[in-house]
Every structure is written in C-alpha cells, then in structure tokens.
VOBA-1610 file (N, C-alpha, C; in pm, whole numbers, padded with zeros to 5 digits, always signed):
BEGIN
Met+05509+03752-01369Met+05363+03771-01275Met+05401+03852-01152Lys+05340+03948-01115Lys+05376+04018-00996Lys+05301+03965-00882Gln+05397+03958-00777Gln+05344+03892-00655Gln+05409+03990-00554Ile+05375+03984-00397Ile+05400+04023-00316Ile+05527+04006-00271Gln+05608+04156-00258Gln+05782+04090-00251Gln+05781+04152-00074Gly+05739+04233+00000Gly+05789+04272+00130Gly+05641+04280+00187Val+05657+04287+00317Val+05558+04327+00420Val+05592+04396+00543Ile+05553+04513+00543Ile+05627+04631+00643Ile+05497+04636+00780Phe+05538+04586+00880Phe+05435+04591+01004Phe+05476+04699+01117Asp+05364+04758+01141Asp+05391+04834+01270Asp+05421+04750+01370Leu+05450+04810+01515Leu+05470+04716+01593Leu+05372+04696+01694Ala+05379+04798+01801Ala+05249+04779+01903Ala+05145+04774+01848Gly+05039+04679+01892Gly+04917+04653+01854Gly+04910+04581+01728Thr+05008+04557+01697Thr+05008+04477+01525Thr+05078+04337+01549Val+05206+04352+01631Val+05284+04230+01621Val+05325+04209+01751Val+05324+04301+01842Val+05373+04303+01977Val+05282+04367+02081Asp+05257+04361+02196Asp+05150+04393+02289Asp+04998+04428+02245Phe+04969+04345+02267Phe+04794+04333+02259Phe+04765+04444+02321Gly+04664+04514+02178Gly+04583+04641+02280Gly+04666+04769+02271Ser+04809+04741+02276Ser+04858+04885+02214Ser+04842+04964+02374Phe+04895+04890+02466Phe+04882+04965+02606Phe+05024+05037+02653Ala+05132+04960+02616Ala+05266+05031+02624Ala+05293+05175+02634Pro+05268+05243+02525Pro+05256+05346+02511Pro+05143+05433+02551Thr+05006+05400+02531Thr+04879+05446+02620Thr+04923+05472+02742Thr+04965+05373+02832Thr+04968+05396+02996Thr+05066+05464+02998Ile+05189+05479+02930Ile+05276+05595+02989Ile+05248+05735+02954Phe+05186+05780+02859Phe+05139+05869+02826Phe+05047+05951+02923Val+04962+05843+02977Val+04882+05890+03106Val+04967+05950+03244Glu+05072+05866+03232Glu+05159+05869+03342Glu+05254+05994+03311Ala+05297+06006+03216Ala+05355+06135+03155Ala+05321+06259+03198Phe+05192+06259+03137Phe+05100+06359+03192Phe+05087+06423+03307Arg+05064+06300+03416Arg+05077+06326+03548Arg+05180+06373+03628Arg+05291+06285+03585Arg+05427+06332+03637Arg+05464+06448+03593Gly+05445+06531+03486Gly+05529+06634+03421Gly+05456+06728+03491Phe+05288+06728+03469Phe+05218+06842+03528Phe+05127+06860+03620Asp+05112+06700+03683Asp+05016+06666+03762Asp+04875+06704+03713Phe+04849+06664+03592Phe+04763+06689+03497Phe+04727+06539+03450Asp+04563+06527+03444Asp+04507+06408+03418Asp+04451+06402+03263Ile+04512+06281+03199Ile+04435+06256+03083Ile+04386+06088+03103Ser+04291+06098+02989Ser+04214+05928+03001Ser+04265+05843+02896Leu+04249+05710+02957Leu+04345+05631+02857Leu+04262+05650+02720Gln+04207+05686+02713Gln+04095+05710+02582Gln+04134+05839+02467Glu+04180+05888+02575Glu+04259+06049+02522Glu+04365+06023+02473Ala+04427+05943+02485Ala+04573+05871+02483Ala+04577+05802+02387Arg+04466+05789+02346Arg+04477+05669+02243Arg+04429+05731+02129Val+04387+05854+02089Val+04339+05905+02013Val+04439+05950+01884Pro+04530+05988+01933Pro+04653+06001+01776Pro+04721+05921+01753Met+04725+05783+01783Met+04812+05691+01790Met+04866+05649+01699Gly+05001+05612+01633Gly+05048+05583+01525Gly+05149+05707+01492Leu+05161+05871+01555Leu+05219+05964+01529Leu+05353+05924+01597Gly+05442+05992+01572Gly+05574+05999+01639Gly+05521+06089+01796Lys+05614+05989+01891Lys+05542+06066+02038Lys+05567+06209+02085Trp+05647+06280+01993Trp+05615+06421+02038Trp+05510+06468+01993Asp+05499+06491+01839Asp+05362+06515+01794Asp+05236+06425+01880His+05236+06324+01886His+05118+06254+01990His+05097+06335+02079Ile+05220+06365+02165Ile+05137+06472+02274Ile+05072+06585+02236Lys+05146+06654+02148Lys+05076+06763+02104Lys+04938+06778+02037Ala+04932+06650+01997Ala+04795+06597+01900Ala+04702+06567+02050Val+04713+06518+02145Val+04662+06501+02246Val+04609+06637+02342Gly+04715+06722+02348Gly+04710+06847+02404Gly+04636+06943+02310Glu+04573+06922+02200Glu+04476+06982+02079Glu+04375+06956+02097Leu+04324+06806+02164Leu+04191+06755+02186Leu+04141+06871+02268Pro+04000+06921+02202Pro+03913+07028+02282Pro+03898+06996+02405Glu+03847+06879+02480Glu+03842+06865+02593Glu+03966+06887+02683Val+04070+06794+02637Val+04242+06814+02680Val+04244+06968+02700Ala+04264+07025+02623Ala+04292+07180+02589Ala+04203+07286+02686Gln+04061+07237+02686Gln+04013+07327+02786Gln+04041+07317+02968Arg+04036+07187+02979Arg+04080+07167+03092Arg+04243+07183+03126Trp+04349+07163+03031Trp+04476+07283+03030Trp+04434+07392+03058Gln+04351+07494+03000Gln+04345+07609+03020Gln+04282+07652+03137Thr+04159+07573+03167Thr+04129+07557+03339Thr+04239+07554+03427Gln+04265+07455+03428Gln+04435+07430+03516Gln+04522+07535+03528Phe+04608+07581+03421Phe+04713+07624+03404Phe+04681+07802+03350Gly+04546+07805+03312Gly+04502+07957+03215Gly+04585+07980+03137Arg+04614+07887+03069Arg+04682+07945+02934Arg+04674+07784+02826Glu+04714+07829+02705Glu+04723+07717+02618Glu+04870+07656+02653Met+04849+07520+02614Met+04992+07409+02596Met+05089+07465+02497Asp+05198+07510+02518Asp+05300+07516+02460Asp+05404+07414+02424Glu+05482+07459+02330Glu+05565+07340+02260Glu+05687+07298+02401Glu+05724+07425+02500Glu+05799+07420+02629Glu+05755+07288+02721Asp+05602+07321+02713Asp+05505+07201+02801Asp+05572+07026+02763Ile+05507+07052+02602Ile+05541+06943+02532Ile+05649+06857+02521Asp+05784+06974+02525Asp+05931+06897+02607Asp+05936+06829+02697Thr+05845+06907+02798Thr+05870+06873+02905Thr+05784+06733+02943Ile+05670+06713+02884Ile+05590+06589+02907Ile+05677+06484+02813Tyr+05736+06516+02706Tyr+05847+06414+02602Tyr+05952+06352+02701Asp+06022+06468+02762Asp+06119+06430+02865Asp+06084+06354+02959Thr+05978+06327+03003Thr+05928+06259+03125Thr+05916+06124+03051Phe+05811+06099+02939Phe+05762+05995+02886Phe+05872+05911+02861Met+05974+05954+02795Met+06070+05884+02715Met+06159+05771+02856Pro+06204+05819+02948Pro+06258+05729+03049Pro+06184+05632+03061Leu+06093+05670+03146Leu+05957+05587+03151Leu+05923+05468+03045Gln+05933+05532+02920Gln+05890+05418+02801Gln+06017+05332+02809Ile+06130+05396+02785Ile+06244+05267+02801Ile+06241+05187+02918Ala+06216+05232+03015Ala+06201+05147+03100Ala+06100+05029+03136Lys+05971+05058+03024Lys+05901+04970+03077Lys+05817+04928+02947Val+05872+04976+02839Val+05848+04861+02706Val+05918+04741+02681Gly+06001+04710+02756Gly+06033+04527+02728Gly+05903+04464+02837Glu+05800+04556+02905Glu+05713+04472+02972Glu+05601+04429+02880His+05614+04489+02749His+05470+04471+02690His+05530+04428+02555Ala+05616+04335+02602Ala+05676+04273+02466Ala+05619+04128+02414Asp+05533+04077+02456Asp+05463+03931+02408Asp+05397+03924+02274Leu+05454+03898+02194Leu+05407+03873+02043Leu+05247+03836+02034Ile+05187+03912+01970Ile+05034+03878+01975Ile+05013+03729+01873Pro+04934+03678+01920Pro+04932+03537+01867Pro+04895+03507+01746Gly+04986+03418+01691Gly+04980+03404+01516Gly+05108+03476+01449Thr+05161+03573+01537Thr+05269+03642+01497Thr+05389+03558+01410Glu+05420+03455+01496Glu+05509+03360+01472Glu+05511+03268+01332Asp+05359+03252+01329Asp+05345+03116+01244Asp+05309+03207+01101Val+05273+03374+01071Val+05262+03435+00990Val+05406+03482+00933Val+05450+03518+01015Val+05613+03568+00933Val+05660+03429+00873Glu+05683+03309+00946Glu+05754+03234+00915Glu+05650+03159+00761Gly+05555+03157+00770Gly+05474+03146+00627Gly+05518+03269+00504Leu+05551+03377+00542Leu+05570+03489+00488Leu+05705+03457+00413Arg+05805+03417+00523Arg+05944+03384+00452Arg+05962+03269+00388Glu+05868+03159+00412Glu+05841+03049+00335Glu+05821+03069+00122Gln+05749+03194+00117Gln+05728+03255+00035Gln+05840+03337-00045Gly+05916+03340+00044Gly+06038+03469-00022Gly+06009+03611+00040Ile+05923+03604+00090Ile+05860+03800+00122Ile+05926+03824+00246Lys+06003+03950+00239Lys+06093+04007+00320Lys+06016+04093+00419Ile+06039+04084+00552Ile+06005+04126+00650Ile+06042+04265+00697Gly+05971+04389+00703Gly+06004+04543+00717Gly+05898+04585+00860Ala+05956+04642+00940Ala+05876+04688+01049Ala+05913+04864+01071Cys+05818+04901+01110Cys+05837+05083+01137Cys+05761+05082+01251Thr+05778+05181+01329Thr+05719+05243+01454Thr+05715+05387+01519Gly+05626+05395+01608Gly+05607+05537+01630Gly+05667+05585+01750Tyr+05748+05462+01785Tyr+05824+05458+01901Tyr+05976+05539+01850Pro+06042+05614+01952Pro+06160+05678+01903Pro+06264+05558+01923Arg+06399+05618+01851Arg+06474+05488+01848Arg+06543+05440+02005Ala+06554+05535+02082Ala+06599+05492+02231Ala+06497+05391+02277Val+06351+05397+02264Val+06239+05314+02297Val+06258+05209+02218Leu+06248+05206+02075Leu+06287+05061+01968Leu+06404+04972+02021Asp+06495+05045+02056Asp+06644+04971+02091Asp+06611+04899+02229Ala+06564+04965+02313Ala+06507+04889+02475Ala+06435+04755+02406Leu+06315+04769+02298Leu+06213+04675+02302Leu+06278+04599+02185Leu+06377+04595+02113Leu+06393+04519+02016Leu+06477+04356+02041Pro+06548+04370+02165Pro+06636+04261+02235Pro+06472+04139+02250Ser+06415+04186+02300Ser+06276+04132+02386Ser+06224+04044+02258Leu+06191+04162+02140Leu+06106+04109+02028Leu+06160+04020+01970Asn+06301+04015+01940Asn+06374+03932+01890Asn+06386+03774+01918His+06387+03792+02102His+06400+03666+02204His+06255+03613+02179Asn+06114+03616+02149Asn+06020+03628+02154Asn+06020+03590+02035Gly+06080+03558+01922Gly+06038+03563+01831Gly+06020+03608+01646Phe+06034+03758+01688Phe+06007+03861+01570Phe+06165+03923+01588Thr+06198+03878+01412Thr+06310+03967+01409Thr+06306+03984+01255Pro+06233+04121+01249Pro+06249+04142+01092Pro+06401+04209+01019Asp+06366+04213+00884Asp+06490+04237+00824Asp+06561+04355+00824Tyr+06465+04444+00835Tyr+06441+04583+00887Tyr+06425+04666+00968Val+06420+04731+01037Val+06318+04826+01116Val+06368+04950+01125Val+06265+05106+01166Val+06264+05206+01124Val+06203+05266+01265Ala+06285+05354+01293Ala+06222+05421+01429Ala+06170+05566+01389Thr+06064+05638+01431Thr+06006+05748+01378Thr+06130+05873+01416Asp+06191+05846+01467Asp+06315+05986+01475Asp+06407+05920+01393Asp+06449+05837+01294Asp+06578+05764+01248Asp+06572+05894+01123Leu+06489+05926+01093Leu+06473+05972+00949Leu+06446+06152+00975Glu+06546+06207+00906Glu+06510+06383+00941Glu+06397+06417+00922Val+06322+06396+00761Val+06206+06430+00749Val+06072+06411+00779Gly+06094+06299+00922Gly+05981+06276+01025Gly+05927+06149+00966Gly+05795+06107+01067Gly+05748+05976+01012Gly+05579+05988+01005Arg+05553+05893+01003Arg+05401+05916+01005Arg+05332+06042+00992Pro+05205+06080+00927Pro+05137+05975+00848Pro+05238+05984+00695Ala+05326+06050+00707Ala+05410+06049+00543Ala+05461+05917+00555Ala+05514+05899+00432Ala+05537+05804+00359Ala+05680+05703+00381Phe+05734+05820+00474Phe+05890+05815+00447Phe+05970+05662+00528Met+05891+05631+00653Met+05969+05504+00749Met+05923+05374+00611Ala+05805+05379+00552Ala+05797+05269+00459Ala+05856+05270+00339Leu+05906+05379+00304Leu+05965+05377+00172Leu+06140+05340+00240Lys+06171+05373+00356Lys+06296+05351+00368Lys+06303+05231+00395Asn+06208+05170+00438Asn+06179+04997+00468Asn+06227+04922+00316Met+06171+04996+00185Met+06181+04954+00077Met+06311+04945-00008Leu+06374+05045+00048Leu+06488+05099-00010Leu+06622+04978+00064Glu+06611+04963+00194Glu+06687+04874+00273Glu+06636+04710+00231Leu+06536+04731+00171Leu+06493+04564+00177Leu+06485+04518+00036Gly+06564+04614-00039Gly+06600+04638-00200Gly+06460+04595-00303Leu+06344+04599-00246Leu+06241+04613-00305Leu+06206+04738-00394Gly+06195+04683-00528Gly+06160+04825-00633Gly+06022+04854-00676Asp+05899+04775-00612Asp+05793+04831-00652Asp+05668+04817-00559Val+05655+04945-00539Val+05565+04959-00411Val+05405+04873-00398Thr+05405+04870-00494Thr+05256+04786-00588Thr+05269+04645-00527Thr+05415+04607-00490Thr+05449+04441-00429Thr+05448+04462-00287Cys+05399+04536-00244Cys+05429+04559-00105Cys+05305+04595+00022Ile+05276+04534+00101Ile+05206+04573+00217Ile+05218+04624+00324Lys+05150+04740+00353Lys+05167+04800+00482Lys+05034+04735+00618Val+05123+04696+00717Val+04993+04630+00784Val+05012+04708+00945Asp+04906+04791+00968Asp+04883+04896+01091Asp+04736+04856+01143Asp+04748+04908+01298Asp+04625+04920+01390Asp+04570+05062+01399Ser+04660+05136+01342Ser+04640+05318+01339Ser+04627+05367+01208Val+04487+05479+01218Val+04495+05526+01088Val+04632+05605+01047Pro+04692+05706+01141Pro+04859+05729+01079Pro+04925+05620+00988Gly+04908+05487+01061Gly+04973+05391+00993Gly+04944+05357+00868Ile+04792+05353+00851Ile+04739+05331+00719Ile+04791+05416+00618Ser+04796+05565+00675Ser+04803+05666+00583Ser+04953+05668+00532Glu+05057+05635+00612Glu+05150+05620+00549Glu+05167+05520+00428Gly+05111+05378+00499Gly+05127+05307+00353Gly+05024+05342+00251Leu+04902+05414+00268Leu+04877+05464+00130Leu+04955+05591+00088Asn+05013+05648+00118Asn+05111+05734+00085Asn+05228+05704+00022Ala+05240+05596+00079Ala+05359+05514-00022Ala+05330+05429-00120Gly+05195+05421-00154Gly+05156+05360-00280Gly+05122+05218-00251Met+05147+05152-00091Met+05120+05010-00093Met+05001+04976-00075Trp+04945+04825-00102Trp+04867+04796-00012Trp+04843+04802+00133Thr+04730+04830+00183Thr+04717+04912+00336Thr+04637+04782+00415Val+04661+04728+00518Val+04576+04636+00619Val+04558+04659+00758Ala+04408+04739+00761Ala+04392+04747+00922Ala+04372+04661+01006Leu+04427+04647+01099Leu+04403+04538+01202Leu+04277+04626+01308Leu+04200+04541+01350Leu+04073+04585+01396Leu+04078+04559+01558Leu+04080+04447+01665Leu+04080+04424+01730Leu+04205+04366+01796Ser+04315+04375+01770Ser+04443+04370+01848Ser+04533+04451+01892Gly+04469+04598+01841Gly+04555+04686+01849Gly+04491+04844+01915Asn+04515+04941+01904Asn+04463+05056+01960Asn+04320+05095+01949Glu+04257+05095+01892Glu+04123+05103+01826Glu+04026+05027+01907Ala+04065+04912+01909Ala+03955+04826+02019Ala+03985+04833+02148Gly+04143+04869+02196Gly+04148+04865+02285Gly+04158+04751+02398Leu+04130+04630+02331Leu+04158+04528+02404Leu+04271+04454+02497Thr+04226+04397+02589Thr+04369+04331+02631Thr+04347+04176+02543Gln+04453+04083+02566Gln+04473+03939+02494Gln+04385+03887+02546Glu+04363+03877+02711Glu+04286+03794+02783Glu+04121+03839+02753Gln+04099+03964+02737Gln+03952+03998+02719Gln+03903+03963+02529Phe+04022+03954+02440Phe+03975+03900+02363Phe+03968+03768+02333Glu+04037+03700+02381Glu+04046+03524+02427Glu+03931+03459+02496Thr+03877+03570+02575Thr+03784+03504+02663Thr+03638+03615+02612Ala+03617+03709+02530Ala+03477+03734+02459Ala+03433+03643+02407Asp+03260+03679+02439Asp+03196+03587+02329Asp+03179+03696+02210Glu+03129+03635+02102Glu+03112+03684+01987Glu+03037+03838+01966Ala+02934+03831+02050Ala+02856+03989+02015Ala+02973+04094+02108Thr+03035+04070+02224Thr+03157+04124+02242Thr+03231+04188+02163Leu+03304+04069+02084Leu+03414+04105+01977Leu+03313+04209+01863Ala+03192+04156+01831Ala+03146+04233+01713Ala+03118+04383+01768Val+03125+04429+01897Val+03096+04557+01925Val+03238+04630+01908Ala+03337+04581+01956Ala+03468+04590+01958Ala+03494+04625+01815Arg+03485+04539+01756Arg+03520+04561+01592Arg+03432+04650+01514Glu+03313+04664+01577Glu+03228+04795+01507Glu+03284+04944+01530Lys+03311+04952+01667Lys+03419+05046+01697Lys+03522+05076+01644Ala+03603+04970+01650Ala+03725+05001+01496Ala+03714+05042+01379Gln+03610+04933+01301Gln+03575+04988+01214Gln+03534+05147+01151Lys+03466+05158+01279Lys+03425+05322+01267Lys+03576+05395+01255Ala+03662+05397+01322Ala+03782+05469+01320Ala+03843+05461+01179Phe+03839+05347+01151Phe+03902+05292+01018Phe+03805+05362+00887Ser+03720+05391+00920Ser+03620+05378+00827Ser+03642+05490+00695Thr+03727+05595+00705Thr+03771+05656+00623Thr+03907+05713+00570Ser+03977+05583+00641Ser+04115+05580+00623Ser+04161+05534+00545Gly+04070+05446+00446Gly+04093+05392+00276Gly+04179+05264+00305Ala+04192+05208+00406Ala+04259+05066+00404Ala+04222+04998+00332His+04287+04924+00223His+04231+04852+00140His+04173+04700+00193Tyr+04228+04687+00318Tyr+04170+04543+00368Tyr+04126+04591+00544Gln+04052+04512+00604Gln+04012+04529+00765Gln+03986+04405+00803Ile+04087+04330+00880Ile+04110+04184+00943Ile+04082+04220+01106Asp+04080+04096+01178Asp+04078+04121+01337Asp+04212+04142+01354Thr+04301+04045+01321Thr+04461+04053+01392Thr+04577+03993+01276Ile+04688+03969+01344Ile+04774+03959+01220Ile+04749+03800+01186Ala+04679+03707+01288Ala+04666+03604+01216Ala+04603+03569+01090Asp+04512+03703+01065Asp+04407+03691+00945Asp+04462+03747+00794Leu+04602+03768+00820Leu+04700+03811+00715Leu+04734+03711+00625Pro+04765+03603+00625Pro+04776+03508+00497Pro+04666+03525+00386Lys+04552+03521+00437Lys+04430+03516+00310Lys+04440+03637+00251Val+04482+03750+00327Val+04473+03870+00230Val+04605+03861+00161Val+04712+03817+00167Val+04837+03822+00061Val+04763+03729-00039Ala+04709+03635-00012Ala+04712+03538-00122Ala+04576+03589-00208Asp+04499+03710-00165Asp+04384+03767-00233Asp+04447+03856-00300Ile+04578+03956-00258Ile+04614+04057-00332Ile+04699+03956-00465Asn+04777+03864-00400Asn+04865+03834-00540Asn+04765+03758-00635Leu+04662+03715-00618Leu+04573+03668-00701Leu+04534+03822-00805Arg+04538+03945-00725Arg+04477+04091-00792Arg+04569+04095-00881Leu+04710+04105-00824Leu+04827+04129-00890Leu+04866+04032-01025Ala+04827+03915-00965Ala+04821+03862-01121Ala+04711+03899-01206Asn+04603+03973-01181Asn+04502+04007-01276Asn+04574+04138-01320Gly+04691+04220-01284Gly+04685+04318-01295Gly+04624+04438-01259Glu+04555+04420-01093Glu+04534+04500-01041Glu+04607+04586-00935Arg+04579+04704-00885Arg+04692+04753-00806Arg+04592+04826-00743Pro+04706+04889-00620Pro+04611+04957-00492Pro+04501+05036-00545Tyr+04418+05062-00504Tyr+04314+05162-00520Tyr+04173+05179-00428Ala+04126+05101-00395Ala+04018+05102-00333Ala+03981+05034-00187Leu+03893+05039-00109Leu+03868+04945+00048Leu+03806+04860-00020Ile+03890+04737+00041Ile+03798+04616-00006Ile+03795+04558+00159Thr+03682+04517+00211Thr+03684+04475+00355Thr+03676+04293+00305Ile+03763+04249+00404Ile+03720+04063+00417Ile+03734+04015+00539
//
C-alpha cells in the first residue's frame, strides 16, 4: 500500500521567517543602494519563489516598475543592471539572513511527527547556495535539520518553476515514486515546481509571502483580519493548481493523513483540493 515517503519544504515563509521578510526587505534595499531606485515591499513580493537573479529581473519587468525605471533612467533595465542589483543583494542577504531564522510555529512538532512515520525530509529554496550556507547553521540550531537541501544555483539546469530541485531531493533521499512525495511552499513558483515534478502540492496561505503578515500580526489578529489575509492568498493561488491550501505548516499533519487515504484508494495527484 502506497503511503507518503517524503516531504520537501521550501524555507522562507514555509518553515522559517514568518511572512518571508528576509528576502523581500533586502530586495528593496538592493534596488535603492544599487541605483537609488525605489520599489515597494509589495512589488518585491510579486515574483517570490524564483531564483534571486530571476526575481530581480521579474521585478524590473513589472509594468509599474519598468515605467518608473524608464522615467528615471531614460532606458529599459538590462542584464548589466540586474547583475549590479544582484551583486548588491548578495552580501546584504548573506549578512542579514540569520536575523530571520526563527522557525514558524509548529515546524518542530510537524517534522518530528513526519519522522516518526518514517517520512524523509527534504528542502529547497530560492536562495543561492552562499545565502543558504549562511542560514543553515541558525536553522539547525533552532531545530530544523532536513535530510537534504538544495539551493537555487546548485543545479546547472536551474531552479523554479521547473522540477529540478524537487527531483534532486528525491534522488538524494532515495525516493522512487513522485506520487509518494509532497511539496510544501508559500509561493506559486514553488507550487509549480512540485506539480512539474508530479508531486502532491500544499500551498501555505498565512505564514508566507502572499499574506505578508508578521508572526505577531498573525498571532494577535482576529478572525476577520485573518479571513481577509487568507482570501488575498487564496486569490494568488487560485490558478496555481495546488492540491491543498492550509494556513501554516502546523496544519500539515491532516493533509498527510488525507493523502495517505487517497493513495491507499489508488488516487494520484490530479486536482485542487482545499481543506
């Protein structure tokens, strides 16, 4: 009987850094330092989940950002500009990523429960390896130690939304059936990654990039406020194809149990299910 064998987590906004503030705030600062050019935190959030060079390119291609860039510099953003912003971003992110290493509530208990079921834990991220290496000691110290983790620049073929990082996790974890794997992510490109790999996918609505709440805001908000944030995130994921949508990682055990029932009944990843 098939059961879940592996869960592959995104990092920021999924298991660490509630609201995914480490990368977004640094993007704003990198644009400002590199070119004295302002982008909003919301604009920085739009392409979240991509590799960071591709993320900068995608921000520059947002119509409102592209228009402001044209007005300020009299030309379109080019690859040399993207390189400059990326080179500004990297040391800032490496220096500050450890400041956003608190685990999202529920992470330790959920991972412990998965391990008790014999489920292997993988991870992948839009962070490049240099940033990931700066983050991992703090992650490990705080209680999240995946069996394997992939950075967006580890693989020559690239990262999200392609399936390569998720499939690399499967290979290294020795998992032979994509239908027994779950990809958990707070971004649309991360969900696409899991779907492209043929896995079950779980979108996180309130702990990550789309809601953009701090942990304090989440914990002190009334239900009406959470409902508004949840609806905003659901709209972002509405065409993503995610099989499940939940608030945070703390809700994952019920998803694993439900998928195990579906696998036992011969079902495979195929449609949106919201619980």
